[in-house]
C-alpha positions in Angstrom: 22.2 -12.5 -20.4 21.0 -9.6 -18.3 17.5 -10.0 -16.9 15.7 -6.9 -18.1 12.3 -7.8 -16.5 10.8 -5.0 -14.5 10.6 -5.4 -10.8 7.5 -7.2 -9.5 5.3 -4.6 -7.8 4.5 -5.4 -4.1 1.4 -4.1 -2.3 0.5 -4.4 1.3 -2.8 -5.8 2.6 -4.2 -5.5 6.1 -4.3 -8.2 8.8 -6.8 -10.1 10.9 -9.9 -8.0 11.5 -11.8 -10.4 13.8 -8.9 -11.2 16.0 -7.8 -7.6 16.2 -11.3 -6.7 17.4 -10.9 -9.3 20.1 -7.4 -8.5 21.1 -7.4 -4.7 20.8 -11.0 -3.7 21.4 -12.3 -6.5 23.8 -15.0 -7.6 21.4 -16.4 -11.1 22.0 -18.0 -13.3 19.3 -20.1 -16.4 19.8 -23.1 -18.3 18.7 -25.3 -15.3 19.3 -23.3 -13.3 16.8 -23.6 -15.5 13.7 -22.1 -12.7 11.5 -18.9 -12.8 13.6 -16.9 -9.6 12.8 -19.6 -8.4 10.4 -21.8 -8.1 13.5 -20.3 -4.7 14.2 -21.9 -3.4 11.0 -25.1 -3.5 13.1 -23.9 -3.2 16.7 -20.9 -0.9 16.7 -19.8 0.7 13.4 -17.6 3.3 15.2 -15.4 0.6 16.8 -15.2 -1.3 13.6 -14.0 1.9 11.9 -11.3 2.4 14.6 -10.1 -1.1 14.2 -9.9 -0.9 10.4 -8.3 2.5 10.6 -5.5 1.0 12.7 -4.6 -1.0 9.6 -5.3 1.9 7.2 -2.8 4.1 9.1 0.1 1.6 8.8 -0.4 2.4 5.9 -1.7 -0.5 3.7 -2.3 -0.3 0.0 -5.6 -2.2 0.2 -8.1 -2.8 3.0 -10.6 -5.6 3.2 -14.3 -4.9 4.0 -15.8 -6.4 7.1 -18.0 -8.8 5.1 -16.1 -12.1 5.2 -18.8 -13.9 7.2 -21.8 -12.1 5.7 -24.8 -14.4 4.7 -28.5 -13.9 4.5 -28.9 -16.7 7.0 -26.5 -15.0 9.4 -28.4 -11.8 9.2 -31.7 -13.6 9.8 -30.2 -15.2 12.9 -29.0 -11.8 14.3 -31.3 -10.7 17.1 -30.9 -7.2 18.5 -33.1 -4.7 20.3 -33.8 -3.1 16.9 -34.2 -6.4 15.1 -35.8 -8.7 17.6 -36.9 -11.1 14.9 -33.6 -11.0 12.9 -32.7 -9.0 9.9 -34.7 -9.6 6.7 -33.0 -10.0 3.3 -34.3 -6.6 2.0 -32.6 -4.9 5.0 -29.2 -6.4 4.4 -27.9 -4.1 1.6 -27.8 -1.1 3.9 -25.3 -2.9 6.2 -23.2 -3.9 3.2 -23.1 -0.3 2.2 -21.9 0.5 5.7 -19.1 -2.0 5.3 -17.8 -0.4 2.1 -18.2 3.1 3.5 -16.2 2.2 6.7 -13.4 0.7 4.6 -13.4 3.9 2.5 -13.0 5.9 5.6 -10.4 3.7 7.1 -8.0 3.6 4.1 -5.5 6.2 2.9 -6.8 8.3 0.0 -4.6 6.5 -2.6 -5.4 3.0 -1.2 -7.9 0.5 -2.5 -11.0 -1.2 -1.0 -11.2 -5.0 -1.5 -14.5 -6.7 -1.0 -14.1 -9.7 1.3 -16.2 -12.8 0.5 -15.6 -15.9 2.6 -16.5 -19.5 2.0 -19.7 -21.2 3.1 -17.9 -22.7 6.0 -17.1 -19.2 7.4 -20.8 -18.7 7.9 -21.4 -21.9 9.8 -21.6 -22.2 13.6 -19.0 -23.3 14.5 -17.1 -22.2 11.5 -15.7 -24.9 9.2 -13.1 -23.2 7.0 -10.4 -25.4 8.6 -12.3 -28.7 7.9 -14.4 -28.0 4.8 -17.0 -30.3 6.4 -20.3 -28.8 5.3 -23.8 -29.8 6.2 -25.7 -32.0 3.8 -27.7 -29.1 2.2 -24.4 -27.5 0.9 -22.1 -30.5 0.4 -22.1 -30.3 -3.4 -20.7 -27.9 -6.0 -24.1 -27.1 -7.4 -25.6 -26.2 -4.0 -22.5 -24.1 -3.2 -22.9 -22.3 -6.5 -26.5 -21.4 -5.8 -25.6 -20.2 -2.3 -22.7 -18.0 -3.4 -24.7 -16.7 -6.4 -27.5 -15.5 -4.1 -25.1 -13.8 -1.8 -23.2 -12.2 -4.6 -26.4 -10.8 -6.0 -26.9 -9.0 -2.7 -23.4 -7.6 -2.8 -24.1 -6.4 -6.4 -26.9 -4.2 -4.9 -24.3 -1.9 -3.1 -24.5 1.5 -4.7 -21.7 2.0 -7.3 -20.0 -1.2 -6.0 -17.8 -1.7 -9.1 -16.5 1.8 -8.9 -15.9 1.8 -5.2 -14.4 -1.7 -4.8 -11.1 -2.1 -6.7 -10.7 -5.8 -5.9 -12.8 -8.8 -4.8 -11.2 -11.3 -2.4 -12.7 -14.8 -2.4 -10.9 -16.0 0.7 -10.0 -19.0 2.8 -11.7 -21.5 0.5 -11.3 -25.1 1.9 -12.7 -27.2 -1.0 -12.0 -27.6 -4.7 -15.7 -27.8 -5.5 -16.2 -24.5 -3.8 -13.3 -22.8 -5.7 -15.2 -23.8 -8.8 -18.6 -22.8 -7.4 -17.3 -19.4 -6.5 -15.9 -18.9 -10.0 -19.2 -19.9 -11.5 -21.1 -17.5 -9.2 -18.8 -14.7 -10.2 -19.5 -15.4 -13.8 -23.2 -15.4 -13.1 -23.3 -12.0 -11.3 -21.7 -9.5 -13.7 -23.3 -6.6 -11.8 -20.7 -7.3 -9.1 -17.7 -8.7 -10.9 -17.6 -7.2 -14.4 -14.4 -5.3 -14.8 -13.4 -5.8 -11.1 -10.2 -8.0 -10.7 -10.6 -10.7 -8.1 -8.4 -13.2 -6.3 -9.1 -16.6 -4.8 -7.1 -17.8 -1.8 -7.1 -21.2 -0.2 -5.8 -22.4 3.2 -3.4 -25.3 4.0 -4.0 -26.0 7.8 -2.6 -29.5 7.9 0.9 -30.9 7.5 0.2 -32.7 4.2 0.4 -29.6 2.0 -3.3 -30.1 1.0 -6.4 -27.9 1.5 -8.9 -29.3 3.9 -10.7 -31.5 1.3 -7.4 -33.2 0.5 -6.7 -31.5 -2.8 -3.1 -30.6 -3.8 -1.8 -27.1 -4.5 -1.4 -28.1 -8.2 -5.1 -29.1 -8.3 -6.1 -25.9 -6.6 -4.2 -23.8 -9.2 -5.9 -25.6 -12.0 -9.3 -25.1 -10.4 -8.6 -21.4 -10.0 -7.2 -20.7 -13.4 -8.4 -23.2 -16.0 -10.7 -21.1 -18.3 -12.8 -24.1 -19.3 -14.3 -24.2 -15.8 -16.0 -20.8 -15.8 -15.6 -17.6 -17.8 -14.5 -15.6 -14.7 -10.8 -16.2 -14.3 -9.1 -14.6 -11.2 -6.6 -11.9 -11.6 -4.7 -13.3 -8.6 -4.2 -16.6 -6.7 -3.3 -16.9 -3.1 -2.7 -18.6 0.2 -4.2 -17.3 3.5 -4.9 -18.4 7.0 -1.9 -20.7 6.8 1.3 -21.0 9.0 3.9 -18.7 7.7 6.7 -21.3 7.7 4.7 -23.4 5.2 4.5 -20.8 2.5 7.8 -21.3 0.7 7.1 -24.9 -0.1 3.5 -24.3 -1.0 4.5 -21.4 -3.2 6.9 -23.5 -5.2 4.0 -25.9 -5.8 1.7 -23.1 -6.9 4.4 -21.9 -9.3 4.7 -25.5 -10.7 1.0 -25.5 -11.2 0.9 -22.2 -13.1 3.9 -23.3 -15.2 2.1 -26.5 -16.2 -1.0 -24.5 -17.3 1.3 -22.1 -19.3 2.8 -25.1 -21.0 -0.6 -26.5 -21.9 -1.6 -23.1 -23.3 -4.5 -22.8 -20.8 -3.2 -19.5 -19.4 -1.2 -16.9 -21.3 0.5 -15.0 -18.4 1.3 -15.2 -14.8 -1.4 -14.0 -12.4 -0.8 -11.9 -9.3 0.1 -13.6 -6.0 -1.6 -12.9 -2.8 -0.1 -14.2 0.5 -1.5 -13.4 3.9 -0.7 -16.1 6.4 -2.0 -16.1 9.9 0.0 -14.2 12.5 0.3 -17.1 15.0 3.4 -18.7 16.6 2.0 -22.2 16.4 -1.4 -21.8 17.9 -4.5 -23.2 16.2 -8.1 -22.2 16.5 -10.3 -24.5 18.6 -13.8 -24.2 17.2 -15.3 -25.6 20.4 -13.6 -23.3 22.9 -13.4 -20.4 20.5 -9.9 -19.7 21.5 -6.4 -20.0 19.9 -4.4 -22.8 21.6 -1.1 -24.6 21.2 -1.8 -28.2 20.1 -1.4 -30.7 23.0 2.2 -31.9 23.4 3.7 -28.9 21.7 5.6 -26.1 23.4 5.9 -22.4 22.5 9.2 -22.0 20.8 11.4 -19.0 20.0 11.0 -18.6 16.3 12.2 -16.2 13.6 9.8 -13.3 13.8 6.7 -13.7 11.7 7.4 -10.6 9.6 11.0 -11.7 8.9 9.8 -15.2 7.7 7.2 -13.6 5.4 9.5 -11.0 4.1 12.0 -13.7 3.1 9.3 -15.6 1.1 8.3 -12.4 -0.7 11.9 -11.5 -1.6 12.5 -14.9 -3.0 9.3 -14.7 -5.0 10.3 -11.3 -6.3 13.7 -12.7 -7.3 12.2 -15.5 -9.3 10.3 -12.8 -11.3 7.3 -14.9 -12.3 4.3 -13.3 -10.6 2.8 -10.1 -12.2 2.1 -8.5 -8.9 2.5 -9.6 -5.2 0.1 -8.6 -2.5 1.2 -9.4 1.1 -0.5 -9.0 4.4 -1.7 -11.1 7.3 -4.7 -13.2 8.5 -5.9 -14.3 11.9 -3.9 -12.7 14.8 -1.9 -10.5 12.5 -2.1 -7.1 14.2 -1.6 -3.7 12.8 1.9 -3.6 14.5 2.7 -6.9 12.6 1.8 -5.4 9.3 3.9 -2.3 10.1 6.9 -4.5 10.9 6.4 -6.4 7.7 6.2 -3.2 5.7 9.4 -2.0 7.3 11.2 -5.3 6.5 10.3 -5.0 2.8 10.7 -1.3 2.3 14.0 -0.6 4.1 
């Protein structure tokens, strides 16, 4: 029988913003910049625009806002000449408006803006996305729900946000209870999310094919897509901030998880797939030294180029014909040139 299924559409996402600011624009981040890359919304919007436009000019089909590490606590702890006592909650929306405006300027006219929302761990010092080990105040699903809901209410105050933002990205989530908490928060803030498709992506930094809290890919898919958990069901599911050579195996397990939910009648169709692995060649981020380092006892090896490995995963996923849409890009240390090479691999 001839397969008459339409080709799976593939769209290109940008790469690692924070690491590109460090590598290409000599921007340094540390404990005195608790907003991390979002600090440039206050200190240097013009450099932020240049860095994001580097990705927009690749071109990419969607560009993430510089809001991944945004939190009210982070703004309160940001001390500058203008804000010697930190930035109060009522002053935050203007900087979120700047983030959306910069992304709009950086992208191509036909491209989309995706609102980046990271996990609680991204806003800790040092960051804890890779461990999922949160402080006692936010070490439960209910506490994380309250924290994310408060933050999403602030995002909802951006002028015309649902018209200007075409997607919402809930990214680099290290814990199953936080996947659920973020879905509950999206459901509770229709002023942000109503009518705007969103995706949830998790990371798999260890060798056991589990997210940092020990949950399996199949459990992750169920937490993302089971409609009984929360009314807000993501348009897409993803993997980010993960080594590129892990993707094929993890993706097969994602597909098994979705197939199981289809068999159970809990979902009616395949979601979109979003893959944006880190752009490293074995290095891992040391939260103490704030640098990317090869693990002790390992050596840098000649590997198949990052873009070639990722393109092979995407082509295989296309050939299986399951996903409704595929979005592909990069995460930490994926530069504009890497995204350009990836685009060339998949379009030529």
